N, C-alpha and C positions, 0 to 999 in steps of 0.2 A: 504494500500500500504506500504509494508515493506521498511524502509529506512536505517536500520542499526541494529547492535547488541551491547548490553552492554558488555564491556570487562573489565572494572576496574573502579577505582575511589573511592570516599568517599561521605558522605552525603553533598549535596550542590555542588558537582563536579563529576557528573557521566560521565564517558568517553565512548563514543559510536563510533564504527567504521562504517563509512558511506558505504553503498552499492555503488559499482562503477558506476552503471547505474543511480543512483539517485543523486539529489542535496539537500543539507541541507543549510539553510540560517541562518544568525544571527537573533535572535529574533523569530525564528520559534517555533511553538507549536507542540510537539510530544507526542505520547502516548507510554509509556513503559508498556507492558502487562505482568502481573503476572498470576499465575494459577487462582486465584479467584478475582482479582481486577485489576484495571488499574491506572496508575500514570500519571497525566498530568505534563509534563516537558517543559522547554523552553531552547533553545540554547543561551548561552551567550558568547561562544568563539569557534573559528574554528582553526584547526592546521593541517599541513601536517604530515603524518606518512609514514615510509618506513622500509622494512626489510633489506635494504642495509645500510651500514655505510656511514657516511658523506664523507669519502675519496672516496668510490666507486661511490657515487652520483656525486661528483665533477669530477671524472674521466670520467664517462659516459657522463655528460653534456659537458665536454671538447672535447671529441671525436666527439660529434654531432656538436659542434660549430666550432672547428678549422679544423677538418679533413673532414667535410661534410660527415661523416660516416653514413650509413643507419643502424647502429647497432640497433637491436631491443632487448628489454629486455624480458627474458622468464617470462611468466605469469605476465605481468605488472599490471593487475587488482588485483592480489593477493599480489604483493610485494610493491606497492605504493598505498596509500589511503589517505582519509581525516578523521581526528578525530574531533568529535563534543563534546563539553563540555556542559552538561545539568545540570540544577538545578531543583529538584523536587518541585512542587508547591501544587498540590491537589491530594489527595487519593480518587479516584472514586470507592469506595467500593459499592457493590450491595445494602447494607442497608442504607448507608448515605454518604454524601460528607463531607470531613474534610481536614484540613491542613495536608499535607504529612509529616510523621515522620519516614519513612522507605526507604530502598533501593530496587530497583528491583533486581531480581535474575540474577546471571551470565548468559550471553548469552541470556537474555530476548530480545524478538523482540521489536524494536522501529519502530513505524509506523506513517504515516501521521494522523493528527487529522480529525475526521469526525463530522458532525453536531449532530449526535446522541450521541456523547460523551459529549455534552454540554447542556444537558437537565436541568442541575442544574442552568443554567443562565436564570432564568425565570423573566419576567417583571411583574409589577403590575400597577394598574391605577394611582398611585401617583408617578410613576417613570418618570424621564425625560431622553430622548434619548441623548447619547453622540456620538456614532458612531457604526460601525460594527466591529466585532472581526477581528483581523488581525493576521495572522500567517506568520512571516517573512514579505515579501512584498505582500503576497496574502490576499485579502479581502474576508472574508467568509460571507455568508448570515445569520449571527447571530447577531441581534441587541443587543447592550450593553446599558443598562439603569442603573441609580442610584436612590436610594430612595430619591426623590426630597426634601421633607421637612427636613429630617435629614441632607442631604448633604449641603443644602443652609444655614441652621442655624449654621452649624459647619465650614463654610467658605470654599471657593475654591480658589486655586492658579493656575493660568495659565501662566507658564513660557515658553518662546520660543524666538528664534532668529527672527529678522525681516524676513518676507516672508515665515514663516513656517505654517501660517494658524490660527493665534490667532483671527483675525476678523471674519473669516469664522466660526470657532468654536463657538464664542460668538453669532453670528447671528443665528446659528442652535439652540443653547441653548435657546435663547430668543423666537424664533419661536415655539419651542416645548412646552415651558412653558406658552405661551401667554394665552391660554384658560383654564389653570388649576388653580382652585380657591384656592389651598393650598399656593400660594406664590404671593407676590407683589414685583416687581423688579424696582429699580431706576437705570437708566443709565445716567451717566454724559458723554455725547457724544461730544468729542472735534473735531470730524471730520464730524459730522452730516451725518453719514452713515447708521445708523440702522433704522431710521424711514422709509426711502424710501423702504427698503427691507420688513419691517414688515407690512407696510400698505397693502401689497398684500393679506394679510390674511383677511382683512375686518372685524377685530375683534373689538367689543365694549370695550374690555379690554385694548386696546392700547390708551394711552394718550400722546399727544405731546405738549411740551412747547418750544416756540422759541421767540426770539426777532424780527424775520422777520415777514413780513405780508404774511401769508400763510393760505389759506382756510382750515377750520377745525381744525386749531391749536389754542392752548390757549396762551395768551400773557404772556411772561416771564418778568414780572415787579415785583420788590421786594421793599417793603416799607422800608425805612431806620430805622423806628421804630422797625422792626423785628430783627435788628442786635444788638447783645450784645458783650461786650469785649471778652468773652470766645470763640466766634465764630472765632476769629483770631488765636487761638492757633494751632500751627502746619501749619498754612496757610501763615501768614505774620511774618517775622522775626523781631518782635519788641524787643527792649532791655527790661530789667527788669524795669528801670525807666519809659520807655514809656508805658509798660503794666500797671504799677501802675497808671500812669496818666489817661489811659483809664478807669480803674476801679473807680478812684475817681470821674471823670466826670459823669460816669454812676450812681454812688451812689448818687450824688448831683442833677443831672438833669434828671434822669430817661430816658424815651424814647427819650428825646430831647438832649441826651448827645453828639451825633455827631455834631448836629447843634451848640451846645454850644462851642465845641472845635473850630469849624471853625470860629465862631464869636468872639472867644477869651473872652468869658464871665469869669469874675473873680470867683475864688473858695471861698467858705465861710470857716470861721474858720482859724486856723493856718496851712493851707495846701498850699504849693507852690511848683512849679517845676521850673527848670532852663528854661530860655527863649528858648534856642536852643532845649531842649527836646520837648517842646510844638510845636515849629516851624517845627521840623522833623515830628511829629505826624500829624500836619495839612497838610503838604505837601504830606505825604504818603496816608492819607485818601482821599484827593482831587484826587490824581492820581488813586488810587485803585478803588474808587467808581464812577469815571467818573464825578466829580463835578467841577464847575467853581465858583470862588469867585471874584466878582467885584462890586465896589460901595456899599460895605456892603450887597450885595445880593448874595445868593447861587442859582445857576441854575444847573439842572440835565441834563446830556448829555449821560446817559447810561441806563441800566435796573434798576438802583436804583433810587428811587423817594421818595419825602417827601409826596406826595399825593396818588399816585396809588399803587397798589400791596399789599394792607394790608392783603389780605387773600391768597396770592399765596402759601406761605409755608404751611399753614394749609390745603389748597386745595390739594396740592401734597401729603401730609401725609394722607389725607382722601382717595385719589385715591389708595395709596399703601395699606391701611388697607382693602380696598375692593377687594384686589387681582389683581389690575391692573398693567400693565407694563408702567412705566412713562419714556419717553425719554425726556431728557432735553438737548436741543441744545446749546452747549457752544462753538461752532466753531467760533463765532465772538468775543470771549473774550480771555484775557490772561489766562495762566494756574493758576495764583493766584486767579483771579475772579472765575474761574471754581471751584476751591477748596473751596472758600468762600461760593459759592452757595451750594456745597455738604455738607459743615460743618453746614450751617443753617438747611438744611433738615434732616441731620443725627442726629444732636442734638435733634431736635424736635421729630422725630419718635422714637428715642432711649429712650428719657425721657418718652414719652407716654407709650411705652411698659413696661418700668420698673415700672411705677405706676399702671399698670393693675394687679389685683390680680389673674386673670385667663386668661392666654394667649392661652389655648388649642384650643379655638374656633377661634382664630385670625390666619390669614395667616402669614407664615414666611416672613420677609422682607429681601431682599438681595440688597446690594448696589454695583454696578459695578464701579471699580476704574481702569482707564487706568493709566499706568506708576505709579504703586502703591508706589514705593520708595519715591515719592514726599511727602507722608504723613506717610509712614510706615518705611522709611529708618532710618538707625542707626544715621546719623548726625542730622536728624530732631528730633528724639526722645530723643537724648542726651540733646537737648535744652528744652525739656518739652513734656509731653504727649499731645494727642489731641483726639478728639472724635472717629476717625477711629481706633486708637490704643486701645482705651477703648472697642470698639465693638469687635476687634480682640481677646481681652483677655476674655471678659465676655459676649459678645453678644449672644452666644449660649444659655445661661440660660434664655434669654428673647425673643428668636426667631428672633433675628436680626443678619444677617451675611454679609460677604463681598465676592465679587468675585474680587480678586486682579490679575491684568494682568501686566506682567513685562518681560523685556528682561534680567534684572539684579537681580535675586533673592538674590545674595550674599550681596546686599546692605541692605536687610531686616534682622533685628536681628533674631538669631536662635530661641528664645522663641516665636517670632511672627510667624515664619515659622512653628514651631511645632504646633501652634494652627490652622493652615490651614489644616484641617483634610482630605481634598481631594485635590490632585494635578493632574491636567491633563497636563502631561509633553509633550511638543512639542520638536522639534529638538533644541538642545542647543550645540553650537560649542565650547564655552569657558570652559576650565577645571574648573576654580573656581566656575562658575555658576552651572555646573553639580554637583560639590561636595556639594554645599549648598543644592541642591535639594535632593541628595542621603542621606545626613546626617539627614534630617528632614522628610523623607518619611514614610508613614504608614507601608510599607513592607520593607524588606531588599533588597535594590537595589545596594549593594556594588559591585556586579558583572556586573551591567548594564551600566557602564560608557561608554563603546564602543557602546552599543545598543542605548543609548540616543543620543550620538554624531552622529550616523548614521541614525537617524530618518529623513525621507524625508518629503517634504511638504505634510501636511494632515495626517501624521502618528503621533500617540501619545501613551503614556503609562499612564494609570490611576492607581494612588496609593491612596487608600482610606481606612479609617477605616471601611467603609461600603461595601467593596469588599473583597472577600476571598483571592484574589491574585492580584498582579500587572497586570492589564489587558491591553494587546496591542490592540489598536483600529485604525481603518482607518476612518477619518472624511470626510463625503461626501461633495462635492461642494454644496454651498447653493442652486443654481438653480436646481440641481438634487434632493436635499433633499426635496424641497417644491413641486415638481411636483405632487405627489399623492394628497396632500392637495388642491392644486390649481385645479386639475381635479375634485375632489369631490365637491369643491366649485362651479365650473362652471356647473357641473351636477345638483346640487341642484337648481341653478338658472333657469335651463331649464325644471325642473320637475314641471308640472302644474297639476299633478294627484290629488292633494289635494284641488284644486280650483273648485268651482262651477261657470262655465262660462255661464250658461243659463240665 
């Protein structure tokens, strides 16, 4: 279906005159046809065009407005029109598909994209589904998948304003990857929303830890002996003297260092700290870990315990190494406790993978971080690094990655954003946030500022080192997305053909 003709422009800014009977949308994918090849292009701007001067246009509009004149313009479809500005993305040559480095010819036909133009977007067994290809506001029946193992190990950033579909997207990604053995995913779930959705799949690969009494769930109890001073880095804002005190107590008392601080056991040697330093440390540990101190006795009132939970962290790491999806319900805790739990698990699994000589046979581990600037933000990292920042910098070498979700990507340092090699960009209204995304994207998105701002709920742009171009997608609603799997699951339950009932 012809939509326009190429009339002028330059590389990166091809100007097309729109056919009067057709509509062209911002973000729409169009094919510019040459003699022997096709060029996949995308609309990044729209503008009015006219053969009349501005003065004449103002005069005609004035006559229509003020005089109620029925003046009709001669050949209006020829004299007034819409100009679309396109950027070339992919050269669809007959022999191979490659990044476009040429211009279409003058007066080339520009037409609507068809499914047969997109044969190069092939999926493989190790890919995970993100959404369906989107052309403007039209959703096409072309599934878009990414190479799962590579994408997860090289980190994913999901930026988007509230209400644009971050939770739906994450639910879809978790559902699709649940039964794939190339990855294990840790989800720190502050809203306890993912388990209820994912358990519909009835998969053995779903593991749920919670402090609540729920059938089939594992108890989220963590032994205090599992905690080391470095687990607090980037999680609790201890001062330098306070961190030094934690380190000295751990060095002298080993696994009983927390108990020793709370009981105010004296330090050996010529080591001492100010009383107010130790008092602040005691008070913050009691509050953070949910402990009470009375009559020289310590009682545990939270998930942290001196007796139970000795194997919880190692069990979670074992689940991840087996390619399971582990949902950790942190809805009952403060954000600081949630991050401490994440720090414990992240340190453990990251150290295990770094010590393994051959990671090729191990699944990639991905850690989902809601409100990522809490541990990856500039202000946090200026006070010192933490395990999540270390994973962002070097985790890909050891098959450990992050899925960072945020409304405010501008709070994350540029070098960290640059390490997030796949960005699934949802609607972002604030200019500084869009700019941070554009400056760190895998593809050139300098002309996509308006496109990103205009993304509706469930619409996204994928910018990835593992995609040939910035791919516009439409993310399906979760209930729609899982219908096929649920139907197949129900069918298999009713199929007794393989059973001998005699």
